[in-house]
C-alpha positions in Angstrom: 13.4 18.6 4.6 15.5 20.3 2.0 14.0 18.1 -0.7 10.4 18.8 0.1 10.6 22.3 -1.2 12.0 21.2 -4.5 9.6 18.2 -4.8 6.5 20.4 -4.1 7.5 23.1 -6.5 8.2 20.5 -9.3 4.8 18.9 -8.7 3.0 22.3 -8.7 4.9 23.3 -11.8 4.1 20.1 -13.7 0.4 20.3 -12.8 0.2 24.0 -13.8 1.9 23.4 -17.1 -0.6 20.6 -18.0 -3.5 22.9 -17.0 -2.2 25.8 -19.1 -1.1 23.7 -22.0 2.6 24.4 -21.9 2.7 28.0 -20.5 5.5 28.4 -18.0 4.3 29.5 -14.6 6.0 31.8 -12.1 6.7 29.9 -8.9 4.3 29.6 -7.2 1.5 30.1 -9.9 -0.6 32.8 -8.1 -2.7 35.1 -10.4 -6.2 36.4 -10.3 -7.2 33.3 -12.3 -5.1 30.7 -10.4 -5.2 29.8 -6.8 -2.8 27.6 -4.9 -3.7 25.8 -1.7 -2.5 23.2 0.8 -4.6 20.4 2.3 -3.8 19.3 5.8 -5.3 16.2 7.6 -6.6 15.5 4.1 -8.5 12.3 4.7 -9.7 11.1 1.3 -9.7 14.6 -0.1 -13.2 16.0 0.7 -12.0 19.5 1.6 -9.9 19.6 -1.5 -12.7 18.4 -3.7 -15.1 21.0 -2.3 -12.6 23.8 -2.6 -11.7 22.9 -6.2 -15.4 22.8 -7.2 -15.9 26.2 -5.5 -13.0 27.7 -7.5 -14.3 26.1 -10.7 -17.7 27.7 -10.0 -15.9 31.1 -9.8 -13.9 30.5 -13.0 -10.6 29.9 -11.2 -7.9 27.2 -11.8 -6.2 25.6 -8.8 -3.1 23.8 -7.8 -2.8 21.8 -4.6 0.9 22.3 -3.8 1.0 20.3 -0.6 -1.0 17.4 0.9 -0.5 15.9 4.4 -2.2 12.7 5.6 -0.7 9.8 7.5 -3.5 7.2 7.4 -2.5 4.5 4.9 -6.0 3.8 3.6 -6.7 7.5 3.1 -3.4 8.0 1.3 -4.4 5.1 -1.0 -7.6 7.0 -2.0 -5.8 10.3 -2.4 -3.3 8.7 -4.8 -6.1 7.0 -6.7 -7.7 10.4 -7.4 -4.5 12.5 -7.6 -1.9 10.1 -9.0 0.7 12.7 -9.8 0.6 14.3 -6.3 3.0 13.6 -3.5 1.3 12.9 -0.2 3.4 13.9 2.8 2.8 12.1 6.1 2.7 13.4 9.7 2.4 17.2 9.6 4.0 17.5 13.0 7.3 16.3 11.5 7.3 18.8 8.6 9.1 22.2 8.9 6.6 24.9 7.9 9.3 26.9 6.2 9.8 24.0 3.7 6.3 24.4 2.3 6.0 26.7 -0.7 3.9 29.9 -0.5 0.2 29.4 -1.2 -3.1 31.3 -1.2 -5.4 29.1 1.0 -5.0 26.5 3.8 -7.6 23.8 4.1 -7.8 21.6 7.2 -10.3 19.3 8.9 -8.0 19.2 12.0 -8.5 16.8 14.9 -8.8 18.4 18.3 -8.8 15.5 20.7 -5.8 16.8 22.6 -7.3 20.2 23.6 -8.7 19.0 26.9 -5.5 17.9 28.3 -3.7 20.8 26.8 -6.1 23.2 28.5 -5.5 21.6 31.9 -1.7 21.5 31.5 -0.9 24.7 29.6 -3.8 27.1 29.9 -6.5 27.9 27.5 -4.5 30.2 25.3 -1.7 27.9 24.6 -2.2 25.5 21.6 1.1 23.7 21.9 0.7 19.9 22.0 -2.5 20.0 19.9 -2.9 19.4 16.2 -4.4 22.9 15.7 -0.9 24.2 16.6 0.3 22.8 13.2 -2.4 24.8 11.4 -1.4 27.9 13.5 2.4 27.6 12.9 2.0 27.2 9.1 -0.4 30.2 8.9 2.1 32.2 10.9 5.0 31.3 8.7 3.4 31.4 5.3 0.7 34.1 5.8 -1.7 32.9 3.0 -4.7 35.0 2.0 -7.2 32.8 3.8 -8.2 29.4 5.2 -11.2 27.0 5.6 -11.2 24.8 8.7 -13.8 22.1 9.6 -14.4 20.2 12.8 -17.1 18.4 14.8 -20.1 20.4 16.2 -19.0 19.5 19.7 -16.1 21.9 19.4 -18.4 24.8 19.9 -19.2 23.9 23.6 -16.0 21.9 24.4 -14.6 22.9 27.8 -17.3 25.5 28.6 -16.5 27.6 31.6 -20.2 27.3 32.7 -23.4 26.2 31.3 -24.2 29.8 30.5 -21.2 30.2 28.2 -22.2 30.6 24.5 -19.0 28.8 23.4 -16.3 26.8 25.1 -12.8 27.8 26.0 -11.3 25.5 23.3 -13.1 27.4 20.4 -12.2 30.7 22.1 -8.6 29.6 22.0 -8.7 28.8 18.4 -10.5 32.0 17.4 -8.1 34.1 19.5 -5.1 32.4 17.9 -6.3 33.0 14.4 -7.1 36.6 15.1 -3.7 37.2 16.6 -2.2 36.1 13.3 -4.0 39.0 11.6 -7.1 37.2 10.2 -10.6 38.3 10.1 -12.4 35.2 11.3 -16.0 34.0 11.3 -17.5 30.6 12.1 -20.8 28.8 11.8 -22.4 25.3 12.4 -23.9 24.0 9.2 -26.0 20.9 8.6 -25.4 18.8 5.4 -29.2 18.2 5.1 -29.6 21.8 4.1 -27.2 21.5 1.2 -29.0 18.8 -0.9 -27.4 15.9 1.0 -29.8 13.4 2.7 -27.7 13.1 5.8 -28.1 15.0 9.1 -24.5 16.1 9.7 -23.7 19.2 11.7 -20.1 20.5 11.5 -18.5 23.8 12.5 -16.7 25.7 9.8 -14.1 28.3 10.7 -13.0 30.7 7.9 -10.9 33.8 7.6 -9.1 36.1 5.3 -6.6 38.9 5.7 -9.0 41.5 4.2 -12.6 40.9 5.2 -14.9 38.8 7.5 -16.3 36.1 5.2 -20.1 35.7 5.5 -21.0 32.1 6.0 -24.6 32.7 7.0 -27.8 32.6 5.0 -27.2 29.9 2.4 -30.0 28.9 0.0 -31.3 25.6 1.7 -32.3 22.7 -0.5 -33.1 19.2 0.5 -33.2 15.6 -0.9 -34.2 12.2 0.4 -32.1 9.0 0.7 -33.8 7.5 -2.3 -31.9 10.0 -4.5 -28.6 8.2 -3.7 -29.7 4.6 -3.5 -29.0 1.9 -6.1 -31.5 -0.9 -6.8 -31.3 -4.6 -7.5 -28.1 -5.3 -5.6 -27.3 -8.5 -3.7 -28.9 -8.6 -0.3 -27.7 -10.0 3.0 -28.5 -13.6 3.9 -28.2 -14.4 7.6 -30.2 -15.8 10.5 -30.7 -12.3 11.8 -32.1 -10.9 8.5 -34.2 -14.1 8.1 -35.8 -13.6 11.5 -36.4 -9.9 10.9 -38.1 -10.5 7.6 -40.2 -13.3 9.0 -41.8 -10.9 11.5 -41.9 -7.7 9.5 -42.5 -6.8 5.8 -39.7 -4.8 4.1 -41.6 -1.6 3.9 -42.7 -1.8 7.5 -39.0 -1.7 8.5 -38.4 1.8 7.0 -36.8 4.0 9.7 -36.7 1.3 12.4 -33.9 1.0 14.8 -33.0 -2.4 16.3 -31.7 -2.3 19.8 -32.7 -3.4 23.3 -31.6 -0.3 25.0 -34.7 1.9 24.2 -38.3 1.6 23.5 -40.7 3.5 21.2 -42.7 2.8 18.1 -39.7 3.1 15.8 -37.6 0.5 17.7 -37.5 -3.3 17.3 -36.1 -5.4 20.1 -34.4 -8.8 20.0 -37.5 -10.4 21.6 -39.8 -8.9 18.9 -38.0 -11.2 16.4 -37.4 -14.0 18.9 -33.6 -13.8 18.2 -32.7 -15.9 21.3 -35.7 -18.1 21.5 -39.5 -17.9 21.5 -41.2 -15.3 23.7 -44.9 -15.1 24.6 -46.9 -11.9 24.3 -46.9 -11.6 28.1 -43.1 -11.9 28.2 -42.7 -9.2 25.5 -45.0 -6.9 27.5 -42.9 -7.7 30.6 -39.7 -6.9 28.9 -41.1 -3.6 27.6 -42.2 -2.6 31.1 -38.7 -3.4 32.5 -37.1 -1.4 29.7 -39.1 1.7 30.7 -39.0 1.3 34.5 -35.2 0.7 34.7 -34.7 4.3 33.7 -36.5 5.8 36.7 -34.6 7.5 39.4 -36.7 6.2 42.3 -34.9 2.8 42.1 -31.5 4.4 42.7 -33.0 6.1 45.8 -34.2 2.7 47.1 -30.7 1.3 46.5 -29.1 4.4 48.1 -26.8 5.0 45.1 -26.4 7.6 42.4 -28.9 7.2 39.6 -27.7 5.8 36.2 -29.8 5.2 33.1 -30.6 1.5 33.1 -30.8 0.2 36.7 -31.1 -3.5 37.5 -34.5 -4.2 39.2 -35.1 -6.8 41.9 -38.0 -9.2 41.8 -39.8 -7.0 44.4 -39.2 -4.0 42.2 -40.7 -5.7 39.1 -43.6 -7.2 41.1 -44.6 -3.7 42.2 -45.4 -2.7 38.6 -46.1 -6.0 37.0 -48.3 -8.5 38.8 -48.5 -12.1 37.5 -48.8 -15.5 39.1 -46.0 -16.7 36.7 -43.7 -13.7 37.1 -40.9 -15.7 38.6 -41.1 -18.4 35.9 -41.2 -15.8 33.1 -38.1 -14.0 34.5 -36.1 -17.2 34.9 -37.0 -18.2 31.3 -35.9 -14.8 30.0 -32.6 -15.1 31.9 -32.1 -18.6 30.5 -32.6 -17.3 26.9 -30.4 -14.3 27.7 -32.9 -11.6 27.1 -32.3 -10.6 30.7 -29.2 -10.9 32.9 -28.6 -10.9 36.7 -26.4 -8.1 38.0 -25.8 -5.9 41.0 -26.4 -2.2 40.9 -23.4 0.0 40.1 -22.0 2.4 42.6 -20.1 5.4 41.4 -16.5 5.3 42.5 -14.5 8.3 41.1 -15.3 8.4 37.4 -16.2 4.7 37.2 -19.3 2.6 37.9 -18.5 -0.6 39.8 -21.1 -3.3 40.7 -21.7 -3.4 44.4 -22.4 -7.0 45.6 -23.5 -5.8 49.0 -26.7 -4.6 47.4 -29.6 -6.8 46.3 -29.1 -8.4 42.8 -31.5 -7.6 40.1 -32.7 -8.2 36.5 -31.4 -6.1 33.6 -31.7 -6.0 29.8 -28.8 -7.8 28.2 -28.2 -6.1 24.8 -27.0 -2.6 24.2 -27.0 -0.2 21.3 -24.5 -2.0 19.0 -25.3 -5.6 19.8 -26.9 -6.6 16.6 -25.9 -7.2 13.0 -28.3 -4.3 12.0 -28.6 -1.1 14.1 -31.1 0.7 11.8 -32.9 0.3 8.5 -32.9 3.7 6.7 -36.1 5.2 5.4 -35.6 5.9 1.7 -38.1 8.8 2.0 -36.2 10.3 4.8 -32.5 11.1 5.5 -29.6 9.3 7.1 -28.5 10.0 10.6 -25.0 11.3 11.1 -22.7 8.7 9.6 -19.9 7.6 11.8 -17.2 5.0 11.2 -18.2 2.5 13.7 -21.9 2.4 12.8 -21.9 2.5 9.0 -21.6 -1.2 8.5 -24.7 -1.7 10.7 -26.9 0.7 8.7 -29.1 -1.2 6.1 -31.5 -0.3 3.4 -34.4 -2.2 1.8 -33.7 -3.4 -1.7 -36.6 -5.2 -3.3 -37.7 -7.9 -0.9 -34.4 -8.0 1.0 -32.0 -6.0 3.1 -28.4 -4.9 2.5 -25.7 -2.6 3.7 -25.1 0.8 2.1 -22.6 0.4 -0.7 -19.5 2.5 -0.7 -20.7 4.4 -3.7 -23.9 5.2 -1.9 -21.8 6.2 1.1 -19.8 8.6 -1.1 -23.0 10.2 -2.4 -24.1 10.8 1.2 -21.1 13.0 1.4 -21.7 14.7 -1.9 -18.7 13.1 -3.8 -19.3 12.9 -7.6 -19.7 9.5 -9.1 -16.3 9.7 -10.9 -14.5 9.9 -7.6 -12.3 6.8 -7.3 -12.8 4.7 -4.1 -11.2 1.3 -4.8 -10.9 -0.1 -1.2 -12.2 -2.9 1.0 -15.7 -2.2 2.5 -14.6 -2.1 6.1 -11.8 0.4 5.4 -14.1 2.4 3.2 -16.7 2.8 5.9 -14.1 3.9 8.3 -12.9 6.5 5.9 -16.3 7.8 5.1 -17.3 8.2 8.7 -14.5 10.7 9.1 -14.8 12.7 6.0 -16.4 16.0 5.1 -19.5 16.8 3.1 -18.3 18.2 -0.3 -21.2 20.5 -1.2 -21.0 22.2 2.2 -17.3 22.8 1.8 -18.0 24.2 -1.7 -20.7 26.6 -0.5 -18.4 27.8 2.4 -15.3 28.1 0.2 -17.2 30.2 -2.4 -17.8 32.8 0.2 -14.1 32.9 1.2 -13.0 32.9 -2.5 -15.3 35.9 -3.2 -13.2 37.9 -0.7 -10.1 36.9 -2.6 -11.6 38.0 -5.9 -12.6 41.4 -4.4 -9.1 41.9 -3.3 -7.7 41.0 -6.7 -10.2 43.4 -8.3 -9.1 46.2 -5.9 -5.5 45.6 -6.8 -6.2 45.8 -10.5 -8.6 48.7 -10.2 -7.5 50.7 -7.1 -9.9 53.5 -7.9 -12.7 51.2 -6.6 -11.3 51.8 -3.1 -11.8 55.5 -3.4 
């Protein structure tokens, strides 16, 4: 621990000297034109990039004096883009007093532990959660301000009732920050309103020691997916893609999802492309009816169990809404080709659903949401859905007469990273990192509002008469 302080100061000093062309800084280098900050749970550095751009837009120089991230693939990217910086690991193992003083704290902190913490320790105790590490560092170092980011679900997490405007988890966080002497505001912002063709809602929590930053009323501007796409790249060759393109033209695939769990005009099913064998028009109509009917609550009432979305239906159930002399043969053929499966209805036992073999067996759709090589073909004239790590490799785009995955560079653009951002990593790891990062232009816009409060304070210190 004793070496961290010296190492961090030497790094900050070296960076500052290079930025000021040899001028010796005072440790730490904090002036009206120079801001120091730390980056916790840094990921690939999206919070840092957004904050640095915000400072640049306000004519300020910056030094990141401390970075914490323990995911090896993320550390690799951080080092590619900031080769002279030390990246420290698990923040829970670092003594807050060993971190040099700084002006701003940045953190896209995880909050998965809050639920259990709330049950064990009460809603106003943050021990055992990763937010506690943000809190203890703010308490010790007392910086001017902070910018925090998290998933939209934090707003309603652990609500006391459905009428509560926010959940107890967020209340805990806000109360903790206010108790540390910060004037705190928060807002949920969508990336699509900041020139990024992705629908991505995230909560931003900001605060300063002087004023409540206003993070409302931004100037919205929009773009479409085509603005980030490259053209003429190698396309995927596989049986699945071949079947898809044999039934649909590339342009007709714009915006189409591919899953057997739901219906609708914008959904393609495995039987539509005959993935598991040929299907007749009558069989496809039958499957579409089963797909819709299995969601109705009346079948659960007939079984005498709690309703769940996607009930198996008996032959008698199906015959009641689909009459055909060949119904039995069609159903058996669809089971043989694995478009349908035989299963018992599931009875709720505690928090689990368990098949009850005392009830009549029925037919159900086989495939779920993530069963196929492609989950969705993005519309170049629209925007991407919220990109998450487990889905990114299944999102495709049309390129010429073929289909391909999003490239990592396209993925970076969908989070607002500039094209000079280094991202030399395997695709699978890259998708994982992107699905968990922040949108740079949103961070920049939010950070500018917070930095403006800092500049007001500096101006008041230089010209105290303005306070009169």
